[in-house]
N, C-alpha and C positions, 0 to 999 in steps of 0.2 A: 423148497424153503426160501431160497434166495428170491425167487419170483414173487412169492407171497409177500416178502418183506418190502420189495420194491413197490408192489401194488399198494400196500398199506401206506408207505411214505408218500406216494403220488396222491392218494386220496387225502392225506393230511394236508399236503401243500395246497391242493385245490380248495379244501374246506376253509383253510386259513385265508385264502384269497377271497373267497365268497364273503366271509365274516367281515373282513376289513374293507371290502369293496375295491380292492386293488388287484384285479385280474391283470396279468401281465400283457401290455399292449405290444404290437409289433413296432419296434423302435427303429427309426431311420432319421438321421440328421447329419448335416455337414459339420456340426460342431460337437464337442465332447459333452457327455452327460453332466447334469447338475449333481452335486454331492447328495447322497441319500439322506444324510443328516443335515439338511439345509436349514440353518438357523435364521434369525431375523436379518442379520447382515447379508447372508447368502440370498435370501428371498428378495431383499431390496436390490441386490445386485442383478438378479434375474429380471426384475422389473426394468432396471436401467438398460439392460441388454435388449429387452423387448422394445423399449422406446427408441433406442438407437437404430435397431433394425427397421422399425416402422418408418422413421424419418428417412432412412436410406432406401426405402421401398424394396427391401431385400429380406424376405422371411427365411432364406437359406442360412442366415446368420444365427438362427435360433435352434436350440436342441428340441425339436418338435417330435412328438409321438406321431407315428404314421396315421393313427386314427384320431388325431386332434380334432376337437369340435370348436368351431369358431363362429361367433355371431356378431352382427352389428344391429343394434336396436331390435334384438330378438329374431332376426332373420339369419338363417344359417348360410354361410358363404365359405368359399375356399380361402384359406389364409393367403394373402397377397391381393385379394380383390377388394372392392369398395374403397374404404378410407385409405388403405395401403397405397392406392394409386393417386390420391388427391392431396394427401397430407403435405404441408410445406415446411413444418418445423415444430419444435417444442414451444410452448408458451412459458409464462413466468411463474404461474401458480402450480404447486405440486404438493399433494397430500397423500402420503403412502401409509398403508395399513398391512400388517403382517400377522400370520397365524402359523408359526412353525409346526405346531402339533397337527394341524390339518393340511399342511402343505399348500397354503393359499397365500397370495399376496394381491393387494388391490391398490388402485390409484384413483384419485379425483384431481383433476387439474385442467389447465388450458392447453390447447393445441392450436396451430395455425393452418388455415386452409383458405384458398381463394382470396388471399390478402387480408383475412380477418381472423379474429380469435373465435374459438368455439370451446365448449366444455366436453370433456371426455371422462367417463368412468370406465375402469378397466379391471377385470379380475382374471388372474391366472391361477391355474391349479397345476401343481407339480407332482408327478407320481413316478417312482422308480427312475429318477434322474432326467425325466423329460416333461415338457409342457403338454398336458393332455386336454386342458380346457382354456379357452380364451373367450371371455364374455365382455363385449364393449358396448357402451351406450353413448350416444352423441346428442348434445343439445346445441343447436345453432340459434343465433339471434333471430327472434321472431317465431320461435318454436312453441309458443303458448305459455301463458302465465308470467309472473314476475321474473326478471332476470337482471343480473349485474355482471355480465361477462367482462366489460372493460375494467370494472373495479377489481375483480379477481386477477386479471391479467396485468395489472399495473405492477411495474418493477418494485420489489420489496414487500409486496403483500404476501402474507403467509398465515397458516393456521395458528390458532392460539396455542401457547405453550402447554396448556392443560391436557391437550391431546397426547402428549408424549411422556407424561410422567410414568414412572414405574411403581406399581402397587406392591407393597411388601407381600411375600407369599402367603403369610398367615391371614391376610385381609382379602385375598382374591376369592371370587365366587366361581362356581362351576359353569361350564359351558351351558348346561341346561337352564340354570338360573338366569344367566345373562340373556339367553334367547327368549325366555319367558317374559323378561322385562321389555325387550324390544318388541315382541309380539303384542304386548299389552298396548303399545302405542298404536298399532294398526287396529286393534280391537276397539280402542277408545275413539279412534278417528272415524271408523266405519259407522255411518248413520249416526254421527255424533249428536247426542241429546243432552249432554251436560250432567248425566247421572252417574258418571264414573265408568270404569271398565266393566262391561257386562252387568251394569246396574249396581256396582259395589259402592258407589259414592266417592271413589277415590281414583286419582290418576298418578302414575309413577313419574313425577317431575320434581326437580329441585326448585327452590324459589327463584333461582336466577337462570332458569333454562332459557336457551336462545337457539334459534334455528336459522339456517341459511339454505335457500332453495335456488338452484341455478344461479348462484353467485349473489343473490339479493337476500337481505334480511326480511323474513316474514313474521318476525316477532320483535317487540320492543322498539319499533320504529317511532321516532318523535312525531307527535301530532302536529299538523299544520297550525300556525298561530290563530288563524281565523276559523277553525273548525268549530261547529256547534257543540255545546257541552254534552248533549245527549246523542250525538251522532255515533252510529255503529262503525267502529274502525278496528277490525280484527287484528291488523298488523301492528297496532299500537300496544297490544296486549302481550303478556308473556305466554309461554306454552300452557301453563296451568289455567290461566284466565281464559284463554281461547277455548280450551276443551270444556271448562265448566260452563261457559256461555252457550255451548252447543253450536259454535260458529261454523263447524264443518259438516253440517247436516247434508250438504250437497253430495258428499262422497258416499255413494250407495253400496259399494262393495270394494273390498281390498282382497284380492285373490292371488294365487300363485306366489304365496309368501315363502321366501327361502332365506336361510341364514348360513351361507357357506363359510364365512370367515368369522371367527371369534378370537379376540386377542385379550385373554383374561389378565395378562400382565399389565396392560394399559387400560383395561375396562372398556373395550370397544367391540361392538357387534356391527358387521357389515351385512346388509340385507338387500333383497330384491323383491319387488311386488308390482302388481298392476292395480291402479286405482280406476274404478269405473264411476263416471259422473255425468252430469248433463241431463239426466232424465227427471231430476227434481231441482228446482232453483228457487222455490219459495218455501218458507217455513216459519216456525215460531221459536225464538231463542228461549233459553231457560229462564230469562227474567220476564218473559211474557210479551216481549216486543216482536212484531212481525218483521221479517227481513227477506229481501229478494236479492239474489246474486245476478248482476247484469252479465249477459253473455253465456250463462250456463243453461242454455235452452236447446242444446243439441247433444245427442249421445256421443261421448268421447272417453278416452282413457289416458292415463299417464303411465309411462313405463319408468318405474322408479328404482333407482339404486340409492340407498340411504345408509349413512353411518351414524351410529348412536354412541355417545360417550356416557357411560353409566358410572355413577358413584353411589355406593351404599344402597344399591337396589333402585336408584332413581336416575332418570335421564337428565343430564345437565346440558348437553350440546347435541344438535342434530345437523348434519350436512347432507344435502340431497342434490342429485342430478336427475331430472325427469322430463323427457320430451313428450309431446303429445303422441298418441298412438291410436290405431283403429279401435273402435269401441269393443270392449271385452276381449282384448288381445289374449290369446292363449300362449303362454311362454314356451319356447322351444326347449327350455331347461326343465320342464315338468312342474307339477303343482306344488311341490314343497311341503311345508309343515302341515300335517293333519289333513292334507288334501285341499287346503284353502286355495 
């Protein structure tokens, strides 16, 4: 009878682990474990601990799981290799995102390497008191597309206060609802035709939506004083106007979409995806004008980490870090939502 009871208990423990996705890893580290009920402050502390260890070139300072998965720009490496060997110090810009429910914490900010600043996005997953996942993406000056690294790294530059407000519990939306809004951004951007998300005629943006990509504004940029009145200038438009114009028809596929961090207290979704482009560079905008993107004539991809600030079901702010990548890169982290 006792043997049967032990067997039943063991089966129940394994079943619970499978359902939650938290199979117990083989844990070894030179530091103590992270509290199992790691709240926002705790997660932010883990992130600070990681950054300090990174700058010290010493991963032994971290409570790592023995089977921790570590990537740089979607290439799997040993912790301590790659940027761990070349980093020179912390930069001035730091934007942190936390998901206590999911045990995830993320960072967008500047770091220093080879005497200059670069952008880093970083995601950590904590399970059973150890760091089990480390996903890092680096954008270095000249890495393709617009960039504003010096602006972000300037002393005193910081994210807008709206990113840090606390939404009253009764007004918060579910994780699934928030992920759906974030995913609608990618669906509306993929083969963007100005007809709304999947032809619905609508996009989920506030009227004051603004976006930063690699440290540079790619919306609401003032037009040059001598610009022709009918010139196509996508970056002068807001998020909604860009999408309604069909400005991003060059993005042919957005795949490997993942949403590992959701902070419904602050209305933030952290995402990862791969943009495929370069195979189409000429098209017709929704207002009938023909338009060609210069330089989009070679197959290429962008390895994207993107944070969305969502208010009442609409995207108000977007912050992205995305270096160029091999065309149709397949993420080491899997395909993600619905196999996209």
